C-alpha positions as CSV (number, residue, x, y, z in Angstrom):
1,M,41.2,79.2,-179.4
2,P,41.8,80.7,-176.2
3,D,42.0,79.0,-173.0
4,N,40.8,80.7,-169.8
5,E,44.4,81.4,-168.2
6,S,45.1,84.3,-171.0
7,R,42.6,86.1,-169.7
8,R,43.0,86.1,-166.6
9,P,46.3,87.4,-164.9
10,S,49.3,85.4,-164.1
11,N,50.7,85.0,-161.0
12,F,54.1,88.2,-161.5
13,V,52.1,90.3,-162.6
14,I,50.1,89.9,-159.5
15,G,52.7,90.2,-157.2
16,N,54.1,93.4,-159.6
17,I,51.1,94.9,-158.1
18,F,51.6,93.6,-154.5
19,L,54.8,95.3,-155.3
20,G,53.9,98.1,-156.9
21,A,51.6,98.9,-153.4
22,A,54.0,98.4,-151.0
23,A,56.9,100.8,-153.5
24,I,53.9,103.9,-153.4
25,M,53.8,103.5,-149.3
26,L,57.4,104.2,-148.9
27,F,56.7,107.6,-150.0
28,F,53.3,107.5,-147.4
29,F,55.7,105.8,-144.5
30,V,56.1,108.8,-142.6
31,T,52.4,109.8,-142.3
32,L,51.4,105.8,-142.2
33,W,53.4,105.5,-139.3
34,E,52.3,108.8,-137.1
35,V,48.8,107.3,-137.8
36,L,49.0,104.2,-138.0
37,G,52.2,103.1,-135.9
38,V,53.6,99.6,-136.1
39,F,50.6,98.1,-137.7
40,A,52.0,100.3,-140.8
41,L,54.6,98.3,-140.9
42,L,53.3,95.0,-140.4
43,M,51.4,96.1,-143.8
44,W,54.4,96.9,-145.6
45,M,56.3,93.5,-144.9
46,G,52.6,92.1,-145.7
47,L,52.6,93.3,-149.2
48,A,56.5,92.7,-150.3
49,A,56.2,89.3,-148.9
50,I,53.0,88.5,-150.9
51,G,54.2,89.8,-153.9
52,V,57.2,88.4,-153.7
53,Y,55.7,85.4,-153.3
54,F,53.2,85.3,-156.4
55,I,56.7,86.5,-158.3
56,V,58.2,83.5,-156.8
57,K,54.6,80.9,-157.4
58,D,55.0,82.0,-160.8
59,K,57.6,80.4,-162.0
60,D,58.2,77.7,-164.7
61,I,58.9,74.6,-163.1
62,N,59.0,73.0,-166.8
63,P,62.9,73.0,-168.2
64,G,63.2,75.1,-170.6
65,G,63.8,74.6,-174.8
66,P,66.8,74.6,-177.1
67,P,68.3,77.8,-177.4
68,N,67.5,80.2,-180.7
């Protein structure tokens, strides 16, 4: 019987989505800087920080089992 946690994306996936958005934003950063100014930099830093937060939050705190 599947549990409810398997239906929603893990924090690792959510973090990678935010980091992917931050990486894509770098391709258009010159244009974003011209339009938004410093807010573009703050938005990029926020996306990267949120992405790293979600990836680190998904870290397993339980000790690992024996190696196979």
